[in-house]
Structures are given as structure tokens and as C-alpha cells.
C-alpha positions as CSV (number, residue, x, y, z in Angstrom):
1,X,0.1,0.2,0.2
2,X,2.9,2.4,0.7
3,X,4.5,1.9,-2.7
4,X,1.3,2.3,-4.9
5,X,-0.4,4.7,-2.7
6,X,-4.0,3.1,-3.2
7,X,-6.3,0.6,-1.3
8,X,-4.9,-2.9,-2.1
9,X,-7.1,-6.2,-1.6
10,X,-5.4,-9.6,-0.6
11,X,-4.6,-11.7,-3.5
12,X,-7.5,-14.4,-2.0
13,X,-9.8,-11.6,-2.5
14,X,-9.9,-11.9,-7.0
15,X,-13.0,-13.1,-7.9
16,X,-11.8,-14.9,-11.0
17,X,-8.7,-16.2,-11.8
18,X,-9.0,-14.6,-15.4
19,X,-8.7,-11.5,-17.7
20,X,-6.2,-10.3,-15.1
21,X,-3.2,-8.3,-15.9
22,X,-0.5,-10.0,-13.9
23,X,3.0,-8.2,-12.6
24,X,5.5,-10.4,-10.8
25,X,8.2,-9.1,-8.3
26,X,10.8,-11.7,-7.9
27,X,14.2,-12.7,-8.4
28,X,13.3,-15.9,-9.8
29,X,16.7,-16.1,-12.3
30,X,19.4,-15.8,-9.3
31,X,21.8,-16.9,-9.5
32,X,21.4,-17.4,-12.9
33,X,21.3,-13.2,-13.2
34,X,19.8,-13.4,-16.7
35,X,16.4,-14.4,-19.0
36,X,16.9,-18.2,-19.3
37,X,17.4,-19.2,-23.0
38,X,14.6,-21.8,-23.2
39,X,11.0,-22.6,-21.9
40,X,10.9,-23.5,-18.1
41,X,8.2,-26.3,-17.5
42,X,5.7,-26.2,-15.1
43,X,7.7,-28.9,-12.8
44,X,10.9,-26.7,-13.4
45,X,8.9,-23.9,-11.6
46,X,7.4,-25.9,-9.0
47,X,10.8,-27.1,-7.8
48,X,12.4,-23.4,-7.8
49,X,9.3,-21.7,-6.5
50,X,7.0,-24.5,-4.9
51,X,5.2,-21.6,-3.1
52,X,3.9,-20.3,-6.4
53,X,2.2,-23.8,-6.3
54,X,-1.5,-23.1,-6.3
55,X,-2.1,-19.1,-6.7
56,X,0.8,-17.8,-9.0
57,X,1.5,-20.3,-11.3
58,X,-2.4,-20.5,-11.8
59,X,-2.8,-16.7,-12.6
60,X,0.2,-17.1,-14.9
61,X,-1.7,-20.3,-16.5
62,X,-4.8,-18.6,-17.2
63,X,-4.1,-15.3,-18.5
64,X,-2.3,-13.4,-21.0
65,X,-1.0,-10.5,-19.9
66,X,1.9,-11.3,-17.5
67,X,4.8,-9.7,-16.8
68,X,7.6,-11.0,-14.4
69,X,10.4,-7.7,-13.2
70,X,13.4,-9.5,-12.1
71,X,15.7,-6.6,-12.5
72,X,14.5,-6.0,-15.9
73,X,10.9,-7.0,-17.3
74,X,9.9,-9.7,-19.4
75,X,6.4,-11.2,-20.6
76,X,5.5,-14.4,-19.2
77,X,4.3,-17.0,-22.2
78,X,2.5,-20.1,-21.2
79,X,1.7,-23.1,-23.4
80,X,-0.7,-25.0,-22.4
81,X,0.2,-27.9,-25.3
82,X,3.0,-28.3,-23.6
83,X,2.7,-26.9,-20.2
84,X,5.8,-24.8,-20.0
85,X,6.5,-21.2,-19.7
86,X,8.6,-19.0,-22.0
87,X,10.2,-15.8,-20.7
88,X,10.8,-13.0,-23.3
89,X,12.5,-9.7,-22.9
90,X,9.7,-7.0,-22.6
91,X,9.8,-3.0,-23.1
92,X,8.3,-1.7,-19.5
93,X,4.5,-2.5,-19.3
94,X,2.3,0.3,-18.3
95,X,-0.7,-0.1,-16.2
96,X,-4.3,0.6,-17.8
97,X,-6.2,-2.5,-17.1
98,X,-9.2,-2.4,-14.9
99,X,-8.5,-5.9,-13.0
100,X,-4.3,-5.5,-11.9
101,X,-2.6,-8.4,-10.0
102,X,0.7,-6.9,-8.4
103,X,2.9,-9.8,-6.3
104,X,5.7,-9.7,-4.5
105,X,6.8,-13.1,-3.7
106,X,9.6,-11.9,-1.7
107,X,10.7,-8.4,-0.3
108,X,11.0,-5.6,-2.1
109,X,14.3,-4.3,-3.7
110,X,15.0,-0.9,-4.6
111,X,14.4,-1.6,-8.2
112,X,11.4,-3.2,-7.9
113,X,9.9,0.0,-5.6
114,X,11.1,1.9,-8.8
115,X,9.5,-0.2,-11.5
116,X,6.3,-0.3,-9.2
117,X,6.4,3.5,-9.4
118,X,6.9,3.7,-13.3
119,X,3.8,1.3,-13.4
120,X,1.9,3.7,-11.6
121,X,2.6,6.6,-13.3
122,X,0.8,6.9,-16.4
123,X,-1.8,6.2,-14.0
124,X,-1.5,9.2,-11.9
125,X,-0.6,11.9,-14.3
126,X,-4.6,10.8,-15.9
127,X,-5.8,11.3,-12.4
128,X,-4.1,14.6,-12.0
129,X,-4.9,15.7,-15.4
130,X,-8.2,15.2,-14.8
131,X,-8.2,16.7,-11.2
132,X,-7.2,19.7,-13.2
133,X,-9.5,19.4,-15.8
134,X,-12.7,19.2,-13.1
135,X,-11.5,22.3,-11.6
136,X,-11.1,24.2,-14.1
137,X,-14.2,23.4,-15.6
């Protein structure tokens, strides 16, 4: 709440696990320090992050707009036929969806805080602009 300056709800408050834009903040690729070359099977992710088991992996599987911040942004692409995930370099995403889920799976680093602030910047700008228009009207 301190970072996004918004009222936040716990993850279990999601009515459905689909039609959500998901932003995950985690150092998943440590100690590699870089995005993996190929795909990671579901079992690989479960071994690496067993705490992601039900909720986070289900969000990753059921949604098209999934981003992971691990020092840089990547898009997470799930292939149901192979039950695997690809992590593809991505430009900084823009938070513009109605249903958004931000998940920090460990202590938030300074870089992660800045990434959250950058995500929220367009929303803050839009609200400030709307407020000025309303005041001028």
C-alpha cells in the first residue's frame, strides 16, 4: 500500500483468476542473473518456487498479460499444450487494465519499488489531469 498509494486487496480477494493483468516481482532467475534461453516446464517452476504452487502459477497459466520483473521486465508466455513457460524480454509495461494484480513474492528491492512507481506513473498523470480539468470546469 505504501508503494502504490492505493487501497490494495489480498490475492484471495480476486473473484476469478482470469482476465487479470499480472505483474510479478521476484528474483526468479538468481543465481543465473539473466533470463533463461529456453522454456521452463511447469515442474521446473514448481521446484524453483514451490510457494507459487496454486495461486501464482494458476494466474500465470490463465492470463495472457503476465509480466515478471527480475531486475528487468519480461513477458511470461504460457503454452498449455506443452505445459511450459517462456520468458521474453519486454519493454516496460504500462499499467492500464481495470483488473490488475501486483505480486511481490519476497522482500521488495529498491529496483522493484522503482518499477512499481514507473508502472503507476501513467495512472497518476491521468488522475492529476482529470482533477485539473474538473477544477477548471
